[in-house]
C-alpha atoms as an extended CHARMM CRD file, in Angstrom:
* protein
*
       272  EXT
         1         1  MET       CA            -58.0590000000       47.4410000000      -14.4000000000  PROA      1               0.0000000000
         2         2  PRO       CA            -61.7620000000       48.3860000000      -14.5650000000  PROA      2               0.0000000000
         3         3  THR       CA            -62.7870000000       50.8390000000      -17.2510000000  PROA      3               0.0000000000
         4         4  ARG       CA            -65.7770000000       52.2170000000      -15.3310000000  PROA      4               0.0000000000
         5         5  ALA       CA            -65.3370000000       54.2920000000      -12.1890000000  PROA      5               0.0000000000
         6         6  VAL       CA            -67.7700000000       52.3860000000       -9.9510000000  PROA      6               0.0000000000
         7         7  ASP       CA            -67.3450000000       52.7260000000       -6.1880000000  PROA      7               0.0000000000
         8         8  ALA       CA            -67.9880000000       50.2340000000       -3.3600000000  PROA      8               0.0000000000
         9         9  THR       CA            -71.7210000000       50.9940000000       -3.3080000000  PROA      9               0.0000000000
        10        10  GLY       CA            -72.1350000000       50.4810000000       -7.0470000000  PROA      10              0.0000000000
        11        11  VAL       CA            -72.3420000000       54.1790000000       -7.8760000000  PROA      11              0.0000000000
        12        12  ALA       CA            -70.7310000000       55.1050000000      -11.1970000000  PROA      12              0.0000000000
        13        13  HSD       CA            -68.7320000000       58.3300000000      -11.1650000000  PROA      13              0.0000000000
        14        14  THR       CA            -67.9830000000       60.5000000000      -14.1630000000  PROA      14              0.0000000000
        15        15  PRO       CA            -64.4780000000       61.9360000000      -14.5880000000  PROA      15              0.0000000000
        16        16  ALA       CA            -63.9080000000       65.1230000000      -12.6200000000  PROA      16              0.0000000000
        17        17  GLY       CA            -62.6150000000       68.3240000000      -14.1170000000  PROA      17              0.0000000000
        18        18  ALA       CA            -59.4910000000       70.2110000000      -13.1690000000  PROA      18              0.0000000000
        19        19  ALA       CA            -61.5480000000       72.3380000000      -10.7710000000  PROA      19              0.0000000000
        20        20  ALA       CA            -62.4070000000       69.3660000000       -8.5430000000  PROA      20              0.0000000000
        21        21  ARG       CA            -62.1530000000       70.1160000000       -4.8140000000  PROA      21              0.0000000000
        22        22  ILE       CA            -61.5310000000       66.9730000000       -2.7660000000  PROA      22              0.0000000000
        23        23  VAL       CA            -62.0750000000       66.3530000000        0.9350000000  PROA      23              0.0000000000
        24        24  SER       CA            -60.7790000000       63.0230000000        2.2170000000  PROA      24              0.0000000000
        25        25  LEU       CA            -62.0490000000       61.4890000000        5.4490000000  PROA      25              0.0000000000
        26        26  VAL       CA            -59.7380000000       58.4610000000        5.1670000000  PROA      26              0.0000000000
        27        27  PRO       CA            -56.0680000000       58.7750000000        6.1990000000  PROA      27              0.0000000000
        28        28  SER       CA            -54.7280000000       56.0890000000        3.8710000000  PROA      28              0.0000000000
        29        29  LEU       CA            -56.6510000000       57.5410000000        0.9380000000  PROA      29              0.0000000000
        30        30  THR       CA            -55.4430000000       61.0730000000        1.6230000000  PROA      30              0.0000000000
        31        31  GLU       CA            -51.9240000000       59.6990000000        1.2450000000  PROA      31              0.0000000000
        32        32  THR       CA            -52.9840000000       57.9070000000       -1.9470000000  PROA      32              0.0000000000
        33        33  LEU       CA            -54.4880000000       61.0540000000       -3.4670000000  PROA      33              0.0000000000
        34        34  PHE       CA            -51.1440000000       62.7840000000       -2.9970000000  PROA      34              0.0000000000
        35        35  ALA       CA            -49.3880000000       59.8050000000       -4.5970000000  PROA      35              0.0000000000
        36        36  LEU       CA            -51.6730000000       60.2340000000       -7.6080000000  PROA      36              0.0000000000
        37        37  GLY       CA            -50.5100000000       63.8210000000       -8.0130000000  PROA      37              0.0000000000
        38        38  LEU       CA            -53.6770000000       65.5270000000       -6.7580000000  PROA      38              0.0000000000
        39        39  GLU       CA            -51.9820000000       67.8620000000       -4.3020000000  PROA      39              0.0000000000
        40        40  GLN       CA            -53.5550000000       71.0100000000       -5.7590000000  PROA      40              0.0000000000
        41        41  GLN       CA            -57.0960000000       69.6010000000       -5.5480000000  PROA      41              0.0000000000
        42        42  ILE       CA            -57.1040000000       68.2910000000       -1.9590000000  PROA      42              0.0000000000
        43        43  VAL       CA            -58.8340000000       70.9580000000        0.1340000000  PROA      43              0.0000000000
        44        44  GLY       CA            -59.6890000000       69.1010000000        3.3580000000  PROA      44              0.0000000000
        45        45  ARG       CA            -58.5920000000       66.1260000000        5.4720000000  PROA      45              0.0000000000
        46        46  THR       CA            -59.0230000000       64.6580000000        8.9450000000  PROA      46              0.0000000000
        47        47  GLY       CA            -56.6090000000       65.2000000000       11.7970000000  PROA      47              0.0000000000
        48        48  PHE       CA            -55.5800000000       61.5610000000       11.3780000000  PROA      48              0.0000000000
        49        49  CYS       CA            -54.4870000000       62.1690000000        7.7870000000  PROA      49              0.0000000000
        50        50  VAL       CA            -50.7980000000       62.6100000000        8.5830000000  PROA      50              0.0000000000
        51        51  HSD       CA            -49.0590000000       61.3770000000        5.4180000000  PROA      51              0.0000000000
        52        52  PRO       CA            -47.2450000000       62.6650000000        3.4660000000  PROA      52              0.0000000000
        53        53  ARG       CA            -46.1550000000       64.7400000000        6.4580000000  PROA      53              0.0000000000
        54        54  ASP       CA            -44.4800000000       67.4860000000        4.4670000000  PROA      54              0.0000000000
        55        55  LYS       CA            -47.6070000000       68.1460000000        2.4090000000  PROA      55              0.0000000000
        56        56  VAL       CA            -50.6960000000       67.5210000000        4.5610000000  PROA      56              0.0000000000
        57        57  ARG       CA            -49.8280000000       70.3830000000        6.9000000000  PROA      57              0.0000000000
        58        58  ALA       CA            -51.0570000000       72.7960000000        4.2490000000  PROA      58              0.0000000000
        59        59  VAL       CA            -54.4750000000       71.1010000000        4.0140000000  PROA      59              0.0000000000
        60        60  PRO       CA            -57.2090000000       72.2530000000        6.4510000000  PROA      60              0.0000000000
        61        61  LYS       CA            -58.4960000000       69.7410000000        9.0180000000  PROA      61              0.0000000000
        62        62  VAL       CA            -62.2050000000       68.9130000000        9.2200000000  PROA      62              0.0000000000
        63        63  GLY       CA            -62.2660000000       66.8490000000       12.4170000000  PROA      63              0.0000000000
        64        64  GLY       CA            -61.6900000000       63.1260000000       12.8000000000  PROA      64              0.0000000000
        65        65  THR       CA            -62.7590000000       60.1220000000       10.7860000000  PROA      65              0.0000000000
        66        66  LYS       CA            -65.8120000000       59.6660000000       13.0250000000  PROA      66              0.0000000000
        67        67  THR       CA            -66.0620000000       63.1730000000       14.4890000000  PROA      67              0.0000000000
        68        68  VAL       CA            -66.4820000000       65.1690000000       11.3200000000  PROA      68              0.0000000000
        69        69  LYS       CA            -67.1550000000       68.9180000000       11.4590000000  PROA      69              0.0000000000
        70        70  LEU       CA            -69.9090000000       69.3590000000        8.9090000000  PROA      70              0.0000000000
        71        71  ASP       CA            -69.6830000000       73.1460000000        8.8490000000  PROA      71              0.0000000000
        72        72  ALA       CA            -65.9450000000       72.9970000000        8.2180000000  PROA      72              0.0000000000
        73        73  ILE       CA            -66.5120000000       70.7900000000        5.1970000000  PROA      73              0.0000000000
        74        74  ARG       CA            -69.3490000000       72.9630000000        3.9270000000  PROA      74              0.0000000000
        75        75  ALA       CA            -67.0900000000       76.0330000000        4.0740000000  PROA      75              0.0000000000
        76        76  LEU       CA            -64.5310000000       74.3020000000        1.8540000000  PROA      76              0.0000000000
        77        77  ARG       CA            -67.1120000000       73.8420000000       -0.9380000000  PROA      77              0.0000000000
        78        78  PRO       CA            -65.9070000000       70.3800000000       -1.9830000000  PROA      78              0.0000000000
        79        79  THR       CA            -67.0450000000       68.7590000000       -5.1920000000  PROA      79              0.0000000000
        80        80  HSD       CA            -65.8680000000       65.3040000000       -4.0520000000  PROA      80              0.0000000000
        81        81  LEU       CA            -65.7630000000       63.5360000000       -0.6920000000  PROA      81              0.0000000000
        82        82  ILE       CA            -63.7260000000       60.3430000000       -0.2040000000  PROA      82              0.0000000000
        83        83  VAL       CA            -65.0630000000       58.0020000000        2.5010000000  PROA      83              0.0000000000
        84        84  ASN       CA            -64.7230000000       54.3960000000        3.6500000000  PROA      84              0.0000000000
        85        85  ILE       CA            -67.3720000000       51.9700000000        4.8910000000  PROA      85              0.0000000000
        86        86  ASP       CA            -65.3480000000       50.8600000000        7.9350000000  PROA      86              0.0000000000
        87        87  GLU       CA            -63.7810000000       54.1650000000        8.9120000000  PROA      87              0.0000000000
        88        88  ASN       CA            -66.6050000000       56.6910000000        8.5630000000  PROA      88              0.0000000000
        89        89  GLU       CA            -70.0860000000       56.8770000000       10.0670000000  PROA      89              0.0000000000
        90        90  ARG       CA            -72.9620000000       56.2610000000        7.6620000000  PROA      90              0.0000000000
        91        91  ASP       CA            -75.1770000000       58.9120000000        9.2730000000  PROA      91              0.0000000000
        92        92  THR       CA            -72.4580000000       61.5230000000        8.8440000000  PROA      92              0.0000000000
        93        93  VAL       CA            -71.9590000000       60.6110000000        5.2000000000  PROA      93              0.0000000000
        94        94  GLU       CA            -75.7070000000       60.8840000000        4.5740000000  PROA      94              0.0000000000
        95        95  GLN       CA            -75.7320000000       64.3750000000        6.0670000000  PROA      95              0.0000000000
        96        96  LEU       CA            -72.8390000000       65.3650000000        3.8270000000  PROA      96              0.0000000000
        97        97  ARG       CA            -74.7640000000       64.2510000000        0.7530000000  PROA      97              0.0000000000
        98        98  ALA       CA            -76.9530000000       67.3230000000        1.2130000000  PROA      98              0.0000000000
        99        99  PHE       CA            -74.1900000000       69.6290000000        0.0000000000  PROA      99              0.0000000000
       100       100  VAL       CA            -71.3650000000       67.5190000000       -1.4930000000  PROA      100             0.0000000000
       101       101  PRO       CA            -72.1740000000       66.6410000000       -5.1360000000  PROA      101             0.0000000000
       102       102  HSD       CA            -69.9900000000       63.5230000000       -5.3990000000  PROA      102             0.0000000000
       103       103  ILE       CA            -69.3020000000       61.0570000000       -2.5670000000  PROA      103             0.0000000000
       104       104  VAL       CA            -66.8970000000       58.2520000000       -3.4250000000  PROA      104             0.0000000000
       105       105  VAL       CA            -67.3380000000       55.2390000000       -1.1230000000  PROA      105             0.0000000000
       106       106  THR       CA            -64.4590000000       52.7700000000       -0.7410000000  PROA      106             0.0000000000
       107       107  HSD       CA            -64.1900000000       49.3800000000        0.9450000000  PROA      107             0.0000000000
       108       108  PRO       CA            -61.0220000000       47.4060000000        0.1060000000  PROA      108             0.0000000000
       109       109  GLN       CA            -61.0030000000       44.1250000000        2.0110000000  PROA      109             0.0000000000
       110       110  THR       CA            -57.8040000000       42.5090000000        0.7400000000  PROA      110             0.0000000000
       111       111  PRO       CA            -54.4610000000       43.8750000000       -0.4560000000  PROA      111             0.0000000000
       112       112  ARG       CA            -55.3580000000       42.9240000000       -4.0440000000  PROA      112             0.0000000000
       113       113  ASP       CA            -58.4590000000       45.1350000000       -3.8220000000  PROA      113             0.0000000000
       114       114  ASN       CA            -56.0770000000       48.0930000000       -3.9670000000  PROA      114             0.0000000000
       115       115  LEU       CA            -55.6990000000       47.4940000000       -7.6940000000  PROA      115             0.0000000000
       116       116  ALA       CA            -59.3580000000       48.4010000000       -8.2210000000  PROA      116             0.0000000000
       117       117  LEU       CA            -59.0150000000       51.2570000000       -5.7320000000  PROA      117             0.0000000000
       118       118  TYR       CA            -56.1410000000       52.8150000000       -7.6740000000  PROA      118             0.0000000000
       119       119  ALA       CA            -58.1040000000       52.4450000000      -10.8890000000  PROA      119             0.0000000000
       120       120  LEU       CA            -61.2340000000       53.9930000000       -9.3620000000  PROA      120             0.0000000000
       121       121  LEU       CA            -59.4670000000       57.1060000000       -8.0960000000  PROA      121             0.0000000000
       122       122  GLY       CA            -57.3440000000       57.3360000000      -11.2170000000  PROA      122             0.0000000000
       123       123  ALA       CA            -60.4010000000       57.2510000000      -13.4630000000  PROA      123             0.0000000000
       124       124  ILE       CA            -62.4180000000       59.7740000000      -11.4420000000  PROA      124             0.0000000000
       125       125  PHE       CA            -59.6020000000       62.2970000000      -11.1230000000  PROA      125             0.0000000000
       126       126  ARG       CA            -57.9540000000       61.6570000000      -14.4980000000  PROA      126             0.0000000000
       127       127  ARG       CA            -54.7970000000       60.1370000000      -13.1040000000  PROA      127             0.0000000000
       128       128  GLU       CA            -54.9110000000       56.8560000000      -15.0190000000  PROA      128             0.0000000000
       129       129  GLU       CA            -51.1750000000       56.7330000000      -15.7270000000  PROA      129             0.0000000000
       130       130  GLU       CA            -50.2830000000       57.3430000000      -12.0900000000  PROA      130             0.0000000000
       131       131  ALA       CA            -52.8040000000       54.6510000000      -11.0710000000  PROA      131             0.0000000000
       132       132  ARG       CA            -51.2000000000       52.1450000000      -13.4450000000  PROA      132             0.0000000000
       133       133  HSD       CA            -47.8000000000       52.9090000000      -11.9510000000  PROA      133             0.0000000000
       134       134  LEU       CA            -49.0820000000       52.1700000000       -8.4350000000  PROA      134             0.0000000000
       135       135  ALA       CA            -50.7730000000       49.0060000000       -9.6550000000  PROA      135             0.0000000000
       136       136  GLY       CA            -47.5460000000       47.7300000000      -11.1780000000  PROA      136             0.0000000000
       137       137  ALA       CA            -45.6580000000       48.3230000000       -7.9430000000  PROA      137             0.0000000000
       138       138  LEU       CA            -48.3380000000       46.5670000000       -5.8940000000  PROA      138             0.0000000000
       139       139  GLU       CA            -48.4930000000       43.5750000000       -8.2260000000  PROA      139             0.0000000000
       140       140  ALA       CA            -44.7190000000       43.1720000000       -7.8820000000  PROA      140             0.0000000000
       141       141  ARG       CA            -45.1000000000       43.0770000000       -4.0920000000  PROA      141             0.0000000000
       142       142  LEU       CA            -47.9360000000       40.5560000000       -4.2970000000  PROA      142             0.0000000000
       143       143  ARG       CA            -45.8240000000       38.3170000000       -6.5340000000  PROA      143             0.0000000000
       144       144  GLU       CA            -42.9790000000       38.5820000000       -4.0420000000  PROA      144             0.0000000000
       145       145  ALA       CA            -45.2910000000       37.5030000000       -1.2230000000  PROA      145             0.0000000000
       146       146  ALA       CA            -46.7170000000       34.6110000000       -3.2580000000  PROA      146             0.0000000000
       147       147  ALA       CA            -43.2020000000       33.3510000000       -4.0070000000  PROA      147             0.0000000000
       148       148  GLY       CA            -42.2350000000       33.3070000000       -0.3370000000  PROA      148             0.0000000000
       149       149  SER       CA            -42.3270000000       30.3170000000        1.9860000000  PROA      149             0.0000000000
       150       150  PHE       CA            -43.5890000000       31.1030000000        5.4630000000  PROA      150             0.0000000000
       151       151  ALA       CA            -44.3710000000       28.8010000000        8.3560000000  PROA      151             0.0000000000
       152       152  ALA       CA            -48.0410000000       28.9110000000        9.3610000000  PROA      152             0.0000000000
       153       153  GLN       CA            -48.6210000000       30.9680000000       12.4910000000  PROA      153             0.0000000000
       154       154  ASN       CA            -51.7330000000       31.7010000000       14.5330000000  PROA      154             0.0000000000
       155       155  VAL       CA            -51.6720000000       35.3180000000       15.6520000000  PROA      155             0.0000000000
       156       156  LEU       CA            -53.6640000000       37.4690000000       18.0300000000  PROA      156             0.0000000000
       157       157  TYR       CA            -53.6270000000       40.9970000000       16.5950000000  PROA      157             0.0000000000
       158       158  LEU       CA            -54.5760000000       43.5460000000       19.2440000000  PROA      158             0.0000000000
       159       159  ILE       CA            -55.8160000000       47.0020000000       18.2440000000  PROA      159             0.0000000000
       160       160  TRP       CA            -57.1450000000       48.3000000000       21.5990000000  PROA      160             0.0000000000
       161       161  ARG       CA            -57.0780000000       47.8280000000       25.3470000000  PROA      161             0.0000000000
       162       162  GLU       CA            -59.6980000000       48.4830000000       28.0470000000  PROA      162             0.0000000000
       163       163  PRO       CA            -61.3550000000       46.6090000000       26.5390000000  PROA      163             0.0000000000
       164       164  TRP       CA            -58.9840000000       44.4410000000       24.5590000000  PROA      164             0.0000000000
       165       165  MET       CA            -60.0390000000       44.3570000000       20.9260000000  PROA      165             0.0000000000
       166       166  THR       CA            -58.8690000000       42.2810000000       17.9930000000  PROA      166             0.0000000000
       167       167  VAL       CA            -59.8030000000       41.7420000000       14.3280000000  PROA      167             0.0000000000
       168       168  ALA       CA            -62.1200000000       39.3260000000       12.5490000000  PROA      168             0.0000000000
       169       169  ARG       CA            -60.8230000000       37.2310000000        9.6690000000  PROA      169             0.0000000000
       170       170  ASP       CA            -62.7780000000       39.1520000000        7.0370000000  PROA      170             0.0000000000
       171       171  THR       CA            -60.9410000000       42.4200000000        7.7340000000  PROA      171             0.0000000000
       172       172  TYR       CA            -58.2700000000       44.0110000000        5.5850000000  PROA      172             0.0000000000
       173       173  ILE       CA            -55.7270000000       43.4890000000        8.3750000000  PROA      173             0.0000000000
       174       174  ALA       CA            -56.3590000000       39.7530000000        8.5690000000  PROA      174             0.0000000000
       175       175  ALA       CA            -56.1260000000       39.4390000000        4.7840000000  PROA      175             0.0000000000
       176       176  THR       CA            -52.8010000000       41.2860000000        4.8050000000  PROA      176             0.0000000000
       177       177  LEU       CA            -51.3830000000       38.9850000000        7.4940000000  PROA      177             0.0000000000
       178       178  ARG       CA            -52.3820000000       35.9400000000        5.4490000000  PROA      178             0.0000000000
       179       179  LEU       CA            -49.8760000000       37.0190000000        2.7960000000  PROA      179             0.0000000000
       180       180  VAL       CA            -47.1660000000       35.6400000000        5.1130000000  PROA      180             0.0000000000
       181       181  ASN       CA            -49.2530000000       32.6440000000        6.2750000000  PROA      181             0.0000000000
       182       182  TRP       CA            -50.2820000000       34.2950000000        9.5550000000  PROA      182             0.0000000000
       183       183  HSD       CA            -53.8690000000       33.5170000000       10.5550000000  PROA      183             0.0000000000
       184       184  THR       CA            -55.7890000000       35.6120000000       13.0550000000  PROA      184             0.0000000000
       185       185  LEU       CA            -57.5380000000       34.1430000000       16.0790000000  PROA      185             0.0000000000
       186       186  PRO       CA            -60.3010000000       33.9450000000       17.0790000000  PROA      186             0.0000000000
       187       187  ASP       CA            -61.5530000000       32.3690000000       13.8640000000  PROA      187             0.0000000000
       188       188  VAL       CA            -64.5540000000       34.6720000000       13.4590000000  PROA      188             0.0000000000
       189       189  ARG       CA            -65.9870000000       36.7590000000       10.6490000000  PROA      189             0.0000000000
       190       190  GLY       CA            -67.7430000000       40.0140000000       11.3330000000  PROA      190             0.0000000000
       191       191  GLY       CA            -69.7150000000       40.5040000000        8.1280000000  PROA      191             0.0000000000
       192       192  SER       CA            -70.8750000000       44.0560000000        7.5030000000  PROA      192             0.0000000000
       193       193  ALA       CA            -71.2900000000       45.0150000000       11.1740000000  PROA      193             0.0000000000
       194       194  GLY       CA            -68.5110000000       47.3040000000       12.3590000000  PROA      194             0.0000000000
       195       195  ALA       CA            -68.3220000000       46.0980000000       15.9800000000  PROA      195             0.0000000000
       196       196  ALA       CA            -68.3350000000       42.4360000000       14.9530000000  PROA      196             0.0000000000
       197       197  ARG       CA            -65.4140000000       43.0460000000       12.6120000000  PROA      197             0.0000000000
       198       198  TYR       CA            -63.3540000000       44.2800000000       15.5740000000  PROA      198             0.0000000000
       199       199  PRO       CA            -64.5610000000       42.1360000000       18.4890000000  PROA      199             0.0000000000
       200       200  ALA       CA            -63.8170000000       42.6880000000       22.1490000000  PROA      200             0.0000000000
       201       201  LEU       CA            -61.7240000000       40.0330000000       23.8770000000  PROA      201             0.0000000000
       202       202  ASP       CA            -61.6770000000       38.5660000000       27.3870000000  PROA      202             0.0000000000
       203       203  PHE       CA            -58.4830000000       36.6360000000       28.0640000000  PROA      203             0.0000000000
       204       204  ASP       CA            -60.3230000000       34.6310000000       30.7430000000  PROA      204             0.0000000000
       205       205  ASP       CA            -62.9320000000       33.4820000000       28.2320000000  PROA      205             0.0000000000
       206       206  ALA       CA            -60.8490000000       32.6090000000       25.1870000000  PROA      206             0.0000000000
       207       207  PRO       CA            -60.6000000000       28.8150000000       24.8250000000  PROA      207             0.0000000000
       208       208  TRP       CA            -58.6200000000       29.2480000000       21.6040000000  PROA      208             0.0000000000
       209       209  LEU       CA            -55.8560000000       31.2300000000       23.3350000000  PROA      209             0.0000000000
       210       210  GLY       CA            -53.6870000000       28.1430000000       23.6430000000  PROA      210             0.0000000000
       211       211  GLU       CA            -53.4920000000       27.9250000000       19.8490000000  PROA      211             0.0000000000
       212       212  VAL       CA            -51.9290000000       31.3840000000       19.5110000000  PROA      212             0.0000000000
       213       213  ASP       CA            -48.2660000000       31.4070000000       18.4710000000  PROA      213             0.0000000000
       214       214  ARG       CA            -47.6760000000       35.1580000000       18.6530000000  PROA      214             0.0000000000
       215       215  VAL       CA            -49.3810000000       38.2990000000       19.8760000000  PROA      215             0.0000000000
       216       216  LEU       CA            -49.0500000000       41.4100000000       17.7080000000  PROA      216             0.0000000000
       217       217  LEU       CA            -49.5480000000       44.7960000000       19.3900000000  PROA      217             0.0000000000
       218       218  SER       CA            -50.4940000000       47.3790000000       16.7800000000  PROA      218             0.0000000000
       219       219  SER       CA            -49.3040000000       50.9920000000       16.8420000000  PROA      219             0.0000000000
       220       220  GLU       CA            -52.8130000000       52.1120000000       15.8890000000  PROA      220             0.0000000000
       221       221  PRO       CA            -55.5870000000       52.9120000000       16.5610000000  PROA      221             0.0000000000
       222       222  TYR       CA            -54.2930000000       52.3260000000       20.1150000000  PROA      222             0.0000000000
       223       223  ARG       CA            -50.5870000000       53.0960000000       20.3870000000  PROA      223             0.0000000000
       224       224  PHE       CA            -49.1610000000       50.0590000000       22.1420000000  PROA      224             0.0000000000
       225       225  THR       CA            -45.6670000000       50.5180000000       23.5520000000  PROA      225             0.0000000000
       226       226  SER       CA            -42.8540000000       48.3610000000       24.8830000000  PROA      226             0.0000000000
       227       227  ALA       CA            -44.3400000000       48.8460000000       28.3580000000  PROA      227             0.0000000000
       228       228  HSD       CA            -47.5660000000       47.1440000000       27.2330000000  PROA      228             0.0000000000
       229       229  ARG       CA            -45.5590000000       44.3820000000       25.5890000000  PROA      229             0.0000000000
       230       230  ASP       CA            -43.5580000000       43.7620000000       28.7540000000  PROA      230             0.0000000000
       231       231  ALA       CA            -46.7070000000       43.7320000000       30.8980000000  PROA      231             0.0000000000
       232       232  LEU       CA            -48.3620000000       41.1380000000       28.6580000000  PROA      232             0.0000000000
       233       233  ALA       CA            -45.1960000000       39.0410000000       28.6740000000  PROA      233             0.0000000000
       234       234  ARG       CA            -45.6360000000       38.7310000000       32.4620000000  PROA      234             0.0000000000
       235       235  ASP       CA            -49.2750000000       37.6570000000       32.1170000000  PROA      235             0.0000000000
       236       236  PRO       CA            -49.4910000000       33.9020000000       32.8920000000  PROA      236             0.0000000000
       237       237  ARG       CA            -52.3700000000       33.5540000000       30.4420000000  PROA      237             0.0000000000
       238       238  LEU       CA            -49.9190000000       34.3690000000       27.6370000000  PROA      238             0.0000000000
       239       239  ALA       CA            -47.0310000000       32.2690000000       28.8790000000  PROA      239             0.0000000000
       240       240  GLY       CA            -44.9360000000       30.9240000000       26.0270000000  PROA      240             0.0000000000
       241       241  LYS       CA            -46.3560000000       33.3320000000       23.4410000000  PROA      241             0.0000000000
       242       242  ARG       CA            -44.1430000000       35.5730000000       21.3670000000  PROA      242             0.0000000000
       243       243  ILE       CA            -45.3330000000       39.1360000000       22.0020000000  PROA      243             0.0000000000
       244       244  GLU       CA            -44.1790000000       41.9570000000       19.7480000000  PROA      244             0.0000000000
       245       245  LEU       CA            -44.9950000000       45.4370000000       18.5170000000  PROA      245             0.0000000000
       246       246  ILE       CA            -46.0200000000       45.9380000000       14.8970000000  PROA      246             0.0000000000
       247       247  ASP       CA            -46.4820000000       49.0440000000       12.7580000000  PROA      247             0.0000000000
       248       248  GLY       CA            -50.2440000000       49.3160000000       12.3100000000  PROA      248             0.0000000000
       249       249  GLU       CA            -49.9590000000       51.6940000000        9.3660000000  PROA      249             0.0000000000
       250       250  MET       CA            -48.0810000000       49.0220000000        7.4450000000  PROA      250             0.0000000000
       251       251  THR       CA            -50.6340000000       46.2990000000        8.1110000000  PROA      251             0.0000000000
       252       252  SER       CA            -53.9110000000       48.2220000000        8.0920000000  PROA      252             0.0000000000
       253       253  TRP       CA            -53.4950000000       51.1340000000        5.6580000000  PROA      253             0.0000000000
       254       254  TYR       CA            -54.6510000000       50.3880000000        2.1400000000  PROA      254             0.0000000000
       255       255  GLY       CA            -54.0140000000       52.5470000000       -0.9120000000  PROA      255             0.0000000000
       256       256  VAL       CA            -50.4250000000       53.4710000000       -1.7340000000  PROA      256             0.0000000000
       257       257  ARG       CA            -49.2030000000       52.4380000000        1.7470000000  PROA      257             0.0000000000
       258       258  ALA       CA            -49.9810000000       48.7920000000        0.8920000000  PROA      258             0.0000000000
       259       259  ILE       CA            -46.9670000000       48.7140000000       -1.4310000000  PROA      259             0.0000000000
       260       260  ASP       CA            -44.4700000000       49.4590000000        1.3310000000  PROA      260             0.0000000000
       261       261  GLY       CA            -46.6700000000       47.6710000000        3.8640000000  PROA      261             0.0000000000
       262       262  ILE       CA            -46.3420000000       44.2980000000        2.1530000000  PROA      262             0.0000000000
       263       263  GLY       CA            -42.5770000000       44.7560000000        1.9610000000  PROA      263             0.0000000000
       264       264  TYR       CA            -42.5060000000       45.5820000000        5.6760000000  PROA      264             0.0000000000
       265       265  LEU       CA            -44.5350000000       42.4750000000        6.5300000000  PROA      265             0.0000000000
       266       266  LEU       CA            -42.3340000000       40.2330000000        4.3840000000  PROA      266             0.0000000000
       267       267  ARG       CA            -39.2400000000       41.4880000000        6.2120000000  PROA      267             0.0000000000
       268       268  HSD       CA            -40.9610000000       41.1320000000        9.5790000000  PROA      268             0.0000000000
       269       269  ALA       CA            -41.9640000000       37.5280000000        8.8580000000  PROA      269             0.0000000000
       270       270  ALA       CA            -38.5300000000       36.6450000000        7.4810000000  PROA      270             0.0000000000
       271       271  ALA       CA            -36.8670000000       37.9320000000       10.6430000000  PROA      271             0.0000000000
       272       272  ALA       CA            -39.2490000000       36.0480000000       12.9300000000  PROA      272             0.0000000000
């Protein structure tokens, strides 16, 4: 585990004191901060920060991940803001720098990157022991995945409709699916550009569609339902494909959720 608290932009952060006031703009990291025992220091969260359900209700909302209410954050007088490169708007973060002393930028791209994420947050907020506990649990899950034997599958992972949208292979979701030998199509990489990492899809212009073994309909950010699954099953362009719903929190949330998420995916693949 790294000894220096350096975030995804290379900024080194000094340990915070007990009076730290944290606003999190990342749902999976809000959950992780609670898992690290920082309940008393979390003063703001987005409306999408819904876990742990019994505790987040007491934390004021400051808008959405991309529709942040700057004045609401200012009123909370935070010392630390937790953000993510994919989930939050750069312009918004730059505006927040004017009055938030410490902005911690995250960007995990694979499940293993959570080890450094735990260590980063643990070092900044003096929760090193709790971070080591999470790291041990995650490493056990990763070993379990590595020991498994899974048939290779090409998958189309859908996150939106109207337009249909999927994920590039250099996303956290795609890396998580590879733990069970599932490989996302199309075989594209989006680099640092947000839209390219989550490309739009036209079923009538997808020559690779015939290579897809299964279609996964995520529960977020678009909440696909059994009605969507049944409609796609009737689509002749997807004839012969296995089409199923999947819990998007378990495949796309990093932080503490990755521990249970890998277990969920292992069970899902084993039952396939």
